[in-house]
KEMIMAR-97864 format. One line per 10 residues: their letters; for each residue x, y, z of N, C-alpha, C, O, CB. Coordinates in Angstrom, 3 decimals. Glycine has a CB too. Layout:
N
a> X/Y/Z/X/Y/Z/X/Y/Z/X/Y/Z/X/Y/Z | ...
! end
This chain:
206
mkdslvafke> 14.132/142.967/110.983/15.422/143.357/111.482/15.566/142.945/112.937/16.601/142.430/113.360/15.628/144.853/111.322 | 14.475/143.191/113.707/14.469/142.786/115.097/14.577/141.321/115.277/15.263/140.873/116.195/13.263/143.262/115.760 | 13.889/140.480/114.389/13.962/139.073/114.496/15.376/138.593/114.153/15.887/137.638/114.737/12.928/138.430/113.604 | 15.980/139.276/113.202/17.381/138.880/112.844/18.362/139.120/113.975/19.279/138.327/114.185/17.858/139.653/111.607 | 18.178/140.171/114.678/19.046/140.503/115.851/18.790/139.440/116.954/19.732/138.899/117.533/18.737/141.998/116.410 | 17.576/139.173/117.211/17.310/138.154/118.248/17.875/136.775/117.883/18.401/136.069/118.743/15.805/138.036/118.486 | 17.761/136.393/116.587/18.389/135.150/116.135/19.903/135.172/116.280/20.515/134.173/116.660/18.027/134.883/114.695 | 20.515/136.345/115.967/21.976/136.456/116.101/22.392/136.282/117.533/23.322/135.536/117.838/22.475/137.800/115.578 | 21.658/137.015/118.465/22.001/136.882/119.887/21.849/135.408/120.364/22.649/134.893/121.144/21.093/137.824/120.742 | 20.792/134.779/119.855/20.576/133.388/120.306/21.707/132.522/119.784/22.181/131.630/120.488/19.191/132.835/119.818
qmrreheerk> 22.140/132.771/118.571/23.217/131.957/118.030/24.495/132.234/118.800/25.237/131.300/119.102/23.416/132.232/116.526 | 24.780/133.518/119.136/25.957/133.831/119.914/25.893/133.135/121.283/26.885/132.596/121.773/26.095/135.353/120.080 | 24.681/133.166/121.889/24.602/132.512/123.198/24.834/130.985/123.178/25.440/130.384/124.065/23.258/132.790/123.792 | 24.288/130.411/122.066/24.543/128.932/121.939/25.986/128.609/121.696/26.528/127.643/122.232/23.723/128.337/120.803 | 26.621/129.458/120.853/28.083/129.213/120.614/28.850/129.462/121.864/29.846/128.778/122.098/28.642/130.110/119.479 | 28.451/130.411/122.701/29.092/130.722/123.951/28.921/129.518/124.850/29.890/129.078/125.470/28.507/132.010/124.593 | 27.712/128.967/124.942/27.432/127.801/125.809/28.240/126.582/125.366/28.787/125.823/126.166/25.920/127.463/125.792 | 28.278/126.446/124.042/29.052/125.294/123.468/30.502/125.407/123.851/31.125/124.445/124.299/28.926/125.237/121.909 | 31.053/126.650/123.660/32.459/126.842/123.999/32.693/126.598/125.491/33.688/125.976/125.863/32.916/128.260/123.611 | 31.777/127.085/126.358/31.928/126.836/127.804/31.895/125.321/128.099/32.708/124.812/128.870/30.799/127.568/128.604
aafrreaeer> 30.957/124.628/127.481/30.866/123.204/127.655/32.114/122.452/127.189/32.620/121.532/127.832/29.677/122.700/126.931 | 32.578/122.922/126.004/33.799/122.269/125.445/35.008/122.543/126.390/35.805/121.645/126.661/34.108/122.816/123.960 | 35.123/123.790/126.878/36.190/124.149/127.792/36.069/123.331/129.096/37.066/122.845/129.630/36.154/125.670/128.089 | 34.846/123.195/129.586/34.645/122.437/130.784/35.042/120.969/130.586/35.692/120.371/131.444/33.206/122.546/131.225 | 34.635/120.389/129.420/34.992/118.969/129.146/36.576/118.810/129.067/37.190/117.888/129.604/34.299/118.485/127.755 | 37.125/119.788/128.359/38.604/119.742/128.235/39.271/119.873/129.588/40.191/119.117/129.901/39.111/120.861/127.302 | 38.826/120.813/130.388/39.375/120.986/131.733/39.165/119.739/132.593/40.079/119.318/133.302/38.737/122.198/132.410 | 38.001/119.159/132.539/37.728/117.959/133.307/38.650/116.804/132.840/39.237/116.089/133.652/36.231/117.564/133.167 | 38.752/116.653/131.507/39.630/115.605/130.993/41.045/115.785/131.490/41.683/114.835/131.944/39.612/115.591/129.477 | 41.561/117.080/131.395/42.897/117.366/131.823/43.097/117.054/133.291/44.060/116.407/133.703/43.225/118.789/131.548
isdmiasrrs> 42.108/117.562/134.085/42.234/117.281/135.523/42.127/115.818/135.813/42.794/115.312/136.715/41.185/118.023/136.307 | 41.278/115.105/135.047/41.188/113.623/135.277/42.480/112.970/134.919/42.957/112.077/135.619/40.041/112.979/134.451 | 43.060/113.421/133.810/44.387/112.811/133.398/45.444/113.129/134.462/46.229/112.257/134.832/44.871/113.369/131.968 | 45.465/114.390/134.959/46.437/114.702/135.979/46.255/113.887/137.234/47.224/113.420/137.832/46.375/116.138/136.309 | 45.017/113.720/137.630/44.721/112.890/138.850/45.179/111.462/138.636/45.784/110.840/139.509/43.187/112.901/139.190 | 44.862/110.947/137.411/45.268/109.495/137.122/46.763/109.396/137.141/47.333/108.453/137.691/44.723/108.981/135.707 | 47.422/110.410/136.514/48.922/110.388/136.468/49.503/110.420/137.868/50.371/109.618/138.211/49.478/111.598/135.649 | 49.002/111.382/138.698/49.458/111.454/140.041/49.186/110.191/140.847/50.025/109.729/141.620/48.841/112.604/140.692 | 47.968/109.638/140.640/47.639/108.407/141.328/48.573/107.282/140.884/49.035/106.501/141.717/46.178/108.027/141.073 | 48.847/107.194/139.631/49.711/106.114/139.114/51.134/106.342/139.662/51.768/105.375/140.085/49.707/106.081/137.514
qaekditrwr> 51.664/107.589/139.671/52.915/107.856/140.215/52.995/107.547/141.713/53.975/106.979/142.194/53.250/109.242/139.951 | 51.932/107.938/142.441/51.855/107.652/143.861/51.906/106.110/144.127/52.574/105.642/145.049/50.552/108.270/144.446 | 51.167/105.351/143.271/51.163/103.884/143.456/52.534/103.303/143.167/52.979/102.383/143.853/50.111/103.218/142.545 | 53.224/103.850/142.125/54.576/103.399/141.840/55.533/103.739/142.992/56.377/102.931/143.382/55.073/104.025/140.537 | 55.375/104.958/143.521/56.220/105.349/144.638/56.057/104.474/145.865/57.014/104.083/146.534/55.939/106.753/145.003 | 54.773/104.188/146.122/54.408/103.310/147.311/55.004/101.865/147.047/55.596/101.255/147.938/52.742/103.236/147.517 | 54.822/101.366/145.815/55.322/100.043/145.454/56.870/99.994/145.626/57.434/99.067/146.208/54.911/99.694/143.975 | 57.512/101.053/145.081/58.984/101.165/145.201/59.411/101.246/146.655/60.386/100.614/147.061/59.501/102.402/144.440 | 58.682/102.021/147.431/59.011/102.200/148.899/58.867/100.873/149.599/59.723/100.462/150.383/58.067/103.277/149.594 | 57.746/100.197/149.295/57.539/98.855/149.961/58.619/97.866/149.545/59.093/97.083/150.368/56.129/98.258/149.599
qdrrevherq> 59.010/97.895/148.281/60.057/96.983/147.826/61.405/97.324/148.505/62.158/96.445/148.925/60.194/97.052/146.276 | 61.667/98.645/148.588/62.922/99.078/149.310/62.899/98.593/150.749/63.888/98.064/151.257/63.080/100.649/149.291 | 61.729/98.785/151.416/61.625/98.368/152.786/61.774/96.847/152.937/62.401/96.355/153.875/60.309/98.825/153.353 | 61.176/96.122/151.982/61.241/94.660/151.960/62.708/94.247/151.840/63.191/93.386/152.576/60.389/94.066/150.779 | 63.426/94.905/150.861/64.858/94.549/150.710/65.680/94.827/151.902/66.534/94.030/152.289/65.449/95.263/149.579 | 65.423/95.990/152.509/66.158/96.384/153.751/65.856/95.361/154.866/66.761/94.938/155.585/65.743/97.856/154.221 | 64.595/94.976/154.999/64.224/93.949/156.010/64.908/92.638/155.745/65.424/92.007/156.668/62.711/93.728/156.035 | 64.924/92.201/154.458/65.534/90.944/154.104/67.018/90.983/154.395/67.580/90.007/154.892/65.284/90.618/152.643 | 67.666/92.106/154.093/69.098/92.221/154.382/69.320/92.196/155.852/70.254/91.537/156.307/69.690/93.491/153.787 | 68.505/92.884/156.638/68.677/92.875/158.128/68.434/91.487/158.622/69.165/91.011/159.491/67.702/93.880/158.848
eqilrqralg> 67.408/90.795/158.091/67.116/89.469/158.541/68.229/88.520/158.300/68.551/87.672/159.131/65.911/88.978/157.906 | 68.851/88.681/157.082/70.005/87.823/156.695/71.184/88.065/157.618/71.865/87.121/158.017/70.429/88.090/155.224 | 71.430/89.320/157.959/72.521/89.626/158.852/72.252/89.064/160.229/73.172/88.498/160.820/72.748/91.120/158.925 | 71.102/89.174/160.762/70.790/88.616/162.035/70.818/87.112/162.062/71.216/86.498/163.052/69.490/89.087/162.462 | 70.368/86.491/160.901/70.385/85.072/160.888/71.854/84.603/160.865/72.178/83.626/161.539/69.585/84.531/159.684 | 72.712/85.235/160.146/74.133/84.872/160.075/74.778/85.090/161.474/75.591/84.273/161.907/74.878/85.733/158.961 | 74.429/86.144/162.149/74.920/86.323/163.482/74.539/85.228/164.442/75.363/84.713/165.197/74.455/87.587/163.992 | 73.230/84.874/164.394/72.750/83.773/165.306/73.425/82.460/164.962/73.840/81.728/165.861/71.193/83.595/165.208 | 73.544/82.150/163.692/74.244/80.900/163.290/75.736/80.968/163.642/76.329/79.974/164.063/74.076/80.645/161.758 | 76.325/82.141/163.465/77.721/82.265/163.842/78.011/82.126/165.286/79.031/81.559/165.679/78.222/83.521/163.410
ryrhlrmevv> 77.115/82.645/166.093/77.245/82.420/167.575/77.056/80.961/167.861/77.801/80.404/168.667/76.200/83.266/168.398 | 76.103/80.315/167.248/75.891/78.937/167.517/77.063/78.064/167.087/77.446/77.137/167.800/74.655/78.495/166.854 | 77.639/78.366/165.906/78.811/77.572/165.457/80.011/77.767/166.348/80.774/76.830/166.582/79.188/77.938/164.032 | 80.191/79.005/166.859/81.274/79.290/167.783/81.042/78.437/169.055/81.936/77.748/169.548/81.345/80.841/168.120 | 79.831/78.523/169.540/79.507/77.719/170.766/79.694/76.258/170.521/80.192/75.537/171.386/78.063/77.964/171.231 | 79.296/75.795/169.329/79.474/74.381/168.985/80.944/74.037/168.972/81.325/72.993/169.501/78.840/74.056/167.620 | 81.765/74.851/168.406/83.251/74.508/168.477/83.745/74.486/169.892/84.559/73.626/170.229/84.111/75.530/167.673 | 83.308/75.364/170.724/83.709/75.365/172.144/83.268/74.067/172.825/84.030/73.448/173.567/83.102/76.593/172.886 | 82.005/73.667/172.553/81.538/72.438/173.184/82.344/71.252/172.684/82.731/70.399/173.482/80.042/72.221/172.913 | 82.605/71.173/171.398/83.414/70.063/170.821/84.759/70.009/171.488/85.204/68.949/171.928/83.596/70.230/169.287
relvarvmaq> 85.449/71.222/171.570/86.796/71.249/172.210/86.739/70.771/173.642/87.614/70.039/174.104/87.391/72.667/172.173 | 85.692/71.196/174.345/85.557/70.813/175.773/85.339/69.292/175.860/85.961/68.613/176.676/84.354/71.592/176.467 | 84.464/68.784/175.023/84.182/67.313/175.074/85.455/66.489/174.730/85.782/65.515/175.409/83.014/66.941/174.062 | 86.116/66.891/173.719/87.333/66.240/173.318/88.372/66.285/174.432/89.004/65.269/174.719/87.875/66.879/172.061 | 88.560/67.443/175.066/89.465/67.588/176.177/89.076/66.685/177.325/89.949/66.097/177.962/89.507/69.015/176.631 | 87.739/66.553/177.621/87.330/65.682/178.663/87.620/64.193/178.359/88.034/63.423/179.225/85.883/65.889/178.919 | 87.386/63.843/177.120/87.678/62.449/176.687/89.177/62.152/176.823/89.598/61.114/177.334/87.218/62.219/175.200 | 89.947/63.113/176.340/91.411/62.940/176.449/91.860/62.812/177.918/92.751/62.029/178.247/92.139/64.136/175.781 | 91.229/63.586/178.765/91.593/63.543/180.222/91.265/62.174/180.770/92.026/61.611/181.557/90.827/64.654/181.051 | 90.099/61.625/180.343/89.709/60.319/180.806/90.581/59.214/180.301/90.875/58.243/180.997/88.333/60.054/180.428
vefrfqnada> 91.010/59.398/179.001/91.944/58.412/178.440/93.301/58.450/179.127/93.893/57.407/179.406/92.124/58.649/176.949 | 93.790/59.653/179.399/95.070/59.768/180.078/94.938/59.235/181.480/95.856/58.566/181.956/95.563/61.219/180.095 | 93.834/59.498/182.175/93.660/58.954/183.534/93.629/57.428/183.529/94.159/56.778/184.429/92.367/59.495/184.164 | 92.984/56.859/182.476/92.959/55.375/182.326/94.353/54.785/182.169/94.682/53.776/182.793/92.106/54.975/181.111 | 95.182/55.426/181.321/96.578/54.931/181.126/97.367/55.025/182.393/98.077/54.096/182.779/97.299/55.720/180.026 | 97.234/56.165/183.043/98.040/56.435/184.251/97.724/55.495/185.439/98.550/55.246/186.317/97.819/57.877/184.688 | 96.449/54.982/185.402/96.007/54.157/186.501/95.973/52.656/186.148/95.579/51.824/186.965/94.645/54.614/186.946 | 96.379/52.344/184.953/96.437/50.903/184.554/97.561/50.227/185.310/98.613/50.814/185.563/96.655/50.738/182.997 | 97.309/48.961/185.669/98.352/48.150/186.324/99.345/47.625/185.291/99.145/47.748/184.083/97.718/46.966/187.103 | 100.411/47.044/185.804/101.477/46.576/184.904/101.018/45.515/183.935/101.415/45.518/182.770/102.624/46.042/185.702
eerrrwlill> 100.154/44.570/184.424/99.712/43.501/183.572/98.788/44.054/182.452/98.867/43.598/181.312/98.988/42.424/184.413 | 97.967/44.975/182.758/97.098/45.554/181.785/97.876/46.295/180.712/97.575/46.186/179.523/96.127/46.467/182.450 | 98.893/47.059/181.147/99.724/47.775/180.171/100.514/46.811/179.337/100.752/47.072/178.157/100.665/48.748/180.865 | 100.924/45.717/179.900/101.664/44.665/179.151/100.723/44.050/178.043/101.137/43.814/176.908/102.182/43.511/180.166 | 99.464/43.813/178.438/98.526/43.248/177.464/98.258/44.185/176.313/98.198/43.795/175.147/97.227/42.899/178.133 | 98.095/45.478/176.702/97.882/46.486/175.638/99.037/46.580/174.682/98.848/46.656/173.468/97.640/47.843/176.239 | 100.271/46.574/175.241/101.513/46.652/174.399/101.588/45.453/173.466/101.997/45.602/172.315/102.808/46.706/175.297 | 101.213/44.295/173.919/101.351/43.110/173.054/100.365/43.239/171.889/100.710/42.942/170.745/101.093/41.777/173.863 | 99.125/43.688/172.187/98.129/43.863/171.128/98.588/44.935/170.070/98.446/44.753/168.861/96.761/44.279/171.768 | 99.136/46.041/170.602/99.573/47.066/169.651/100.799/46.571/168.814/100.934/46.871/167.628/99.933/48.383/170.421
aqealgcmrg> 101.671/45.803/169.500/102.800/45.311/168.785/102.385/44.297/167.657/102.897/44.337/166.539/103.766/44.664/169.775 | 101.432/43.394/168.020/100.949/42.484/167.024/100.322/43.176/165.808/100.499/42.766/164.660/99.967/41.571/167.644 | 99.614/44.196/166.105/98.968/44.968/165.028/100.016/45.663/164.184/99.908/45.691/162.958/97.977/46.005/165.606 | 101.024/46.223/164.822/102.050/46.890/164.018/102.877/45.894/163.171/103.204/46.170/162.016/102.981/47.689/164.936 | 103.192/44.787/163.741/103.951/43.732/163.078/103.183/43.121/161.890/103.770/42.665/160.909/104.302/42.640/164.086 | 101.858/43.132/162.023/101.032/42.613/160.953/101.054/43.507/159.688/100.666/43.088/158.597/99.610/42.457/161.453 | 101.518/44.734/159.883/101.611/45.691/158.726/103.023/45.662/158.087/103.259/46.332/157.082/101.278/47.168/159.204 | 103.922/44.909/158.653/105.298/44.874/158.096/105.447/43.839/156.980/104.664/42.892/156.899/106.314/44.568/159.209 | 106.451/44.022/156.124/106.643/43.149/155.030/107.648/42.004/155.365/107.744/41.027/154.621/107.108/43.950/153.845 | 108.349/42.133/156.424/109.331/41.133/156.877/109.616/41.332/158.347/108.807/41.837/159.125/110.645/41.224/156.061
kavlavppgd> 110.823/40.900/158.676/111.287/41.145/160.075/111.307/42.583/160.409/111.521/43.437/159.549/112.665/40.581/160.304 | 111.073/42.873/161.714/110.970/44.235/162.099/111.738/44.477/163.398/111.919/43.590/164.232/109.518/44.627/162.241 | 112.198/45.785/163.523/112.721/46.292/164.770/111.605/46.953/165.490/110.938/47.829/164.938/113.888/47.254/164.557 | 111.377/46.556/166.723/110.255/47.063/167.482/110.751/47.941/168.620/111.514/47.495/169.476/109.402/45.913/168.018 | 110.301/49.220/168.620/110.680/50.114/169.652/109.538/50.260/170.668/108.397/50.528/170.294/111.072/51.454/169.061 | 109.854/50.084/171.925/108.862/50.136/173.001/109.396/50.956/174.153/110.591/51.252/174.181/108.489/48.723/173.480 | 108.535/51.348/175.137/109.033/52.107/176.289/110.108/51.311/177.027/110.014/50.085/177.080/107.874/52.461/177.250 | 111.095/51.938/177.583/112.134/51.293/178.398/111.500/50.388/179.521/110.627/50.808/180.280/113.059/52.397/179.039 | 111.994/49.163/179.561/111.479/48.249/180.605/110.407/47.315/180.062/110.020/46.359/180.734/110.910/49.049/181.783 | 109.921/47.585/178.848/108.883/46.702/178.323/109.369/45.811/177.214/108.574/45.207/176.493/107.734/47.503/177.835
edavrelpgv> 110.690/45.728/177.074/111.240/44.962/175.959/110.906/43.474/175.995/110.654/42.858/174.960/112.715/45.127/175.931 | 110.909/42.902/177.207/110.691/41.443/177.353/109.249/41.043/177.025/108.991/39.880/176.715/111.034/40.994/178.789 | 108.309/41.989/177.087/106.895/41.659/176.820/106.676/41.268/175.338/105.773/40.486/175.042/105.985/42.871/177.190 | 107.521/41.822/174.376/107.272/41.652/173.030/108.468/40.938/172.300/108.405/40.691/171.096/106.972/42.985/172.437 | 109.475/40.640/173.010/110.725/40.118/172.379/110.457/38.813/171.593/111.071/38.590/170.549/111.821/39.856/173.478 | 109.577/37.981/172.069/109.347/36.688/171.448/108.189/36.632/170.431/107.808/35.566/169.948/109.097/35.702/172.510 | 107.645/37.835/170.128/106.528/37.822/169.228/107.009/37.496/167.804/108.114/37.893/167.434/105.793/39.170/169.272 | 106.201/36.777/166.991/106.644/36.430/165.645/106.877/37.724/164.807/106.060/38.644/164.846/105.584/35.500/164.953 | 107.997/37.777/164.054/108.273/38.870/163.186/109.207/39.870/163.868/109.568/40.865/163.239/106.986/39.532/162.759 | 109.601/39.666/165.071/110.491/40.625/165.790/111.879/40.152/165.616/112.224/39.023/165.965/110.145/40.753/167.314
ervegivkdp> 112.722/41.062/165.045/114.166/40.733/164.971/114.949/41.314/166.100/115.925/40.735/166.579/114.755/41.215/163.680 | 114.493/42.503/166.529/115.200/43.235/167.629/114.205/44.138/168.325/113.277/44.658/167.706/116.421/44.087/167.080 | 114.413/44.324/169.651/113.552/45.192/170.384/114.437/46.302/171.031/115.497/46.031/171.594/112.731/44.381/171.455 | 113.958/47.528/170.920/114.700/48.700/171.473/113.763/49.451/172.462/112.613/49.760/172.148/115.195/49.689/170.288 | 114.282/49.714/173.605/113.519/50.383/174.653/113.701/51.920/174.564/114.328/52.508/175.445/113.961/49.860/176.051 | 113.188/52.542/173.565/113.482/53.971/173.245/112.197/54.818/173.149/112.299/56.026/172.932/114.265/54.067/171.898 | 111.040/54.259/173.297/109.836/55.061/173.124/109.568/55.842/174.383/109.468/55.268/175.468/108.631/54.184/172.768 | 109.446/57.182/174.245/109.310/58.066/175.359/107.862/58.428/175.701/107.582/59.106/176.690/110.075/59.285/175.091 | 106.975/57.961/174.865/105.560/58.332/175.078/105.032/57.769/176.391/104.981/56.551/176.567/104.689/57.831/173.911 | 104.625/58.676/177.347/104.117/58.212/178.656/102.920/57.332/178.563/102.670/56.572/179.499/103.780/59.364/179.513
wggcvsrdaa> 102.131/57.378/177.463/100.993/56.524/177.308/101.366/55.089/176.862/100.580/54.147/176.965/100.054/57.144/176.323 | 102.578/54.988/176.376/103.031/53.658/175.927/102.735/53.368/174.434/102.381/54.267/173.672/102.366/52.588/176.785 | 102.887/52.133/174.060/102.699/51.744/172.666/104.014/51.322/172.090/104.975/51.097/172.826/102.093/52.883/171.840 | 104.078/51.204/170.726/105.286/50.808/170.070/105.393/51.460/168.708/104.416/52.001/168.190/105.350/49.314/169.949 | 106.617/51.407/168.113/106.896/51.772/166.769/107.664/50.639/166.106/108.670/50.179/166.648/107.667/53.086/166.710 | 107.225/50.197/164.987/107.918/49.118/164.266/108.464/49.677/162.976/107.875/50.578/162.378/106.970/47.910/163.984 | 109.610/49.133/162.543/110.249/49.550/161.236/110.926/48.348/160.618/111.332/47.424/161.323/111.312/50.722/161.439 | 111.047/48.357/159.321/111.681/47.211/158.605/113.143/47.003/159.172/113.920/47.949/159.307/111.717/47.493/156.993 | 113.443/45.773/159.475/114.772/45.504/159.949/115.823/45.647/158.838/116.986/45.945/159.106/114.823/44.122/160.543 | 115.389/45.427/157.579/116.330/45.450/156.483/116.844/46.831/156.192/118.054/47.054/156.163/115.708/44.884/155.267
dgrhmvdntf> 115.913/47.794/155.969/116.357/49.088/155.540/115.682/50.229/156.353/116.052/51.395/156.209/116.075/49.248/154.051 | 114.689/49.877/157.209/114.062/50.906/158.034/113.128/51.861/157.268/112.654/52.831/157.859/115.130/51.703/158.705 | 112.853/51.629/156.003/112.049/52.528/155.208/110.573/52.474/155.560/109.884/53.494/155.546/112.230/52.218/153.767 | 110.109/51.321/155.865/108.699/51.150/156.224/108.547/51.218/157.720/109.196/50.467/158.448/108.144/49.818/155.691 | 107.691/52.114/158.192/107.531/52.233/159.713/106.119/52.444/160.076/105.374/53.144/159.389/108.364/53.404/160.302 | 105.737/51.825/161.183/104.365/51.921/161.699/104.437/52.480/163.124/104.995/51.855/164.025/103.636/50.514/161.673 | 103.850/53.690/163.307/103.831/54.271/164.627/102.493/53.922/165.307/101.437/54.465/164.982/104.043/55.812/164.553 | 102.595/52.994/166.260/101.400/52.458/166.911/101.449/52.806/168.426/101.041/52.015/169.276/101.300/50.891/166.689 | 101.947/53.980/168.713/101.894/54.440/170.092/100.489/54.942/170.420/99.760/55.362/169.521/102.940/55.548/170.337 | 100.118/54.906/171.639/98.801/55.337/172.016/98.586/56.819/171.666/97.513/57.228/171.223/98.584/55.096/173.502
rtrwsrseaf> 99.672/57.615/171.890/99.535/59.063/171.629/99.211/59.270/170.161/98.322/60.068/169.860/100.840/59.842/172.017 | 99.869/58.607/169.238/99.639/58.708/167.813/98.286/58.264/167.445/97.620/58.886/166.618/100.631/57.931/167.062 | 97.851/57.182/168.050/96.521/56.643/167.741/95.464/57.612/168.206/94.459/57.812/167.523/96.309/55.263/168.398 | 95.677/58.221/169.365/94.723/59.222/169.865/94.701/60.455/168.967/93.623/60.986/168.700/95.077/59.629/171.306 | 95.858/60.931/168.490/95.855/62.141/167.640/95.078/61.846/166.339/94.451/62.746/165.780/97.338/62.605/167.312 | 95.114/60.669/165.889/94.358/60.311/164.655/92.831/60.159/164.992/91.964/60.538/164.204/94.934/58.943/164.023 | 92.566/59.618/166.133/91.149/59.455/166.532/90.564/60.750/166.929/89.365/60.966/166.751/90.999/58.469/167.669 | 91.396/61.668/167.487/90.845/62.947/167.999/90.175/63.757/166.951/89.099/64.312/167.173/91.918/63.773/168.618 | 90.822/63.838/165.758/90.243/64.617/164.669/88.890/63.974/164.175/87.915/64.671/163.895/91.278/64.715/163.485 | 88.894/62.648/164.088/87.657/61.977/163.706/86.590/62.175/164.733/85.443/62.455/164.384/87.888/60.510/163.494
faaqlgmalg> 86.932/62.038/166.010/86.004/62.162/167.105/85.408/63.576/167.085/84.192/63.734/167.193/86.702/61.859/168.460 | 86.251/64.597/166.948/85.788/65.993/166.921/84.862/66.231/165.680/83.849/66.927/165.765/87.032/66.978/166.888 | 85.243/65.644/164.572/84.422/65.820/163.356/83.027/65.196/163.555/82.012/65.763/163.150/85.131/65.176/162.116 | 83.011/64.035/164.177/81.714/63.339/164.403/80.886/64.159/165.334/79.687/64.310/165.101/81.910/61.907/164.983 | 81.468/64.708/166.398/80.716/65.510/167.338/80.215/66.775/166.661/79.073/67.177/166.889/81.570/65.852/168.559 | 81.065/67.437/165.807/80.595/68.592/165.126/79.468/68.343/164.162/78.602/69.200/163.989/81.685/69.199/164.434 | 79.459/67.133/163.500/78.393/66.743/162.615/77.110/66.493/163.408/76.024/66.850/162.951/78.791/65.501/161.821 | 77.223/65.888/164.584/76.062/65.571/165.376/75.422/66.862/165.861/74.197/66.981/165.876/76.434/64.662/166.555 | 76.252/67.841/166.264/75.687/69.125/166.741/75.278/70.004/165.620/74.432/70.881/165.800/76.670/69.861/167.601 | 75.869/69.797/164.419/75.534/70.627/163.268/74.090/70.469/162.842/73.518/71.389/162.258/76.436/70.297/162.116
gqeddverfa> 73.490/69.325/163.121/72.090/69.117/162.768/71.139/69.959/163.504/69.944/69.960/163.207/71.725/67.748/162.972 | 71.664/70.740/164.540/70.737/71.552/165.337/70.613/72.972/164.729/69.947/73.814/165.330/71.226/71.631/166.828 | 71.205/73.259/163.606/71.182/74.625/163.068/69.743/74.996/162.708/69.357/76.154/162.870/72.117/74.753/161.816 | 68.922/74.026/162.214/67.528/74.403/161.924/66.767/74.849/163.169/65.928/75.748/163.113/66.799/73.235/161.281 | 67.073/74.209/164.281/66.465/74.559/165.567/66.919/75.940/166.009/66.149/76.709/166.584/66.819/73.514/166.640 | 68.175/76.240/165.733/68.691/77.570/166.072/67.896/78.618/165.307/67.473/79.609/165.903/70.213/77.686/165.747 | 67.684/78.439/164.032/66.957/79.452/163.222/65.515/79.539/163.752/64.980/80.638/163.895/66.969/79.076/161.660 | 64.891/78.407/164.040/63.488/78.405/164.564/63.404/79.172/165.911/62.530/80.014/166.119/62.972/76.914/164.760 | 64.367/78.833/166.823/64.332/79.543/168.125/64.616/81.024/167.969/64.051/81.838/168.700/65.347/78.934/169.098 | 65.499/81.401/167.009/65.782/82.814/166.818/64.536/83.569/166.315/64.249/84.677/166.767/66.947/82.987/165.832
relrly> 63.827/82.970/165.402/62.586/83.552/164.924/61.570/83.713/166.042/60.931/84.758/166.160/62.007/82.704/163.819 | 61.421/82.693/166.851/60.491/82.731/167.995/60.837/83.795/168.984/59.943/84.419/169.556/60.464/81.411/168.695 | 62.081/84.019/169.201/62.581/85.014/170.163/62.722/86.376/169.479/63.253/87.307/170.083/63.949/84.565/170.762 | 62.241/86.516/168.192/62.283/87.786/167.431/63.693/88.329/167.302/63.906/89.541/167.282/61.398/88.836/168.099 | 64.710/87.369/167.210/66.063/87.814/166.934/66.157/88.337/165.494/67.002/89.174/165.178/67.071/86.663/167.169 | 65.303/87.843/164.661/65.173/88.386/163.281/63.799/88.026/162.750/63.463/88.373/161.618/66.300/87.824/162.321
! end
């Protein structure tokens, strides 16, 4: 009887130890799973936070880049306008200071160019007082001293019906050249945009 009781107690003790060990294993597994889950969630949160920060930084960088380029383009336009204005001032100064013979030679060249574009006889309009310089040119039917452009030049039109006309005044030629000149300057300066971005990065503008 006594041996049976001792055996029973030993069995109860072993079962108790087994249950304790099983409970401990289960608890450790649950804790391990919880830690892994929390670690995984933390890593996801950190990754998401870094991505959000990266996106914010990229947006800020893009804004600053656009600002830097916008300022440069505005400055480029100002420089182009100033250069065009200077060239125009020089051209105007050249016309105003040309002597009579030089202006006469220019007028003849412009008139010959305009007449070369006509289909037949032409009426040639020139500044008042310059009629005799072009009256004998081939293709001229009549000369009118009606051009008011202070820079000079001429306008030719068909003598028959006046439908075809060529404006070869210096002012008109300049207005056509001005747009091309400004565009060429803008293109030349436009190649500096890469340098603007590089300088902006070096100066920590973005």
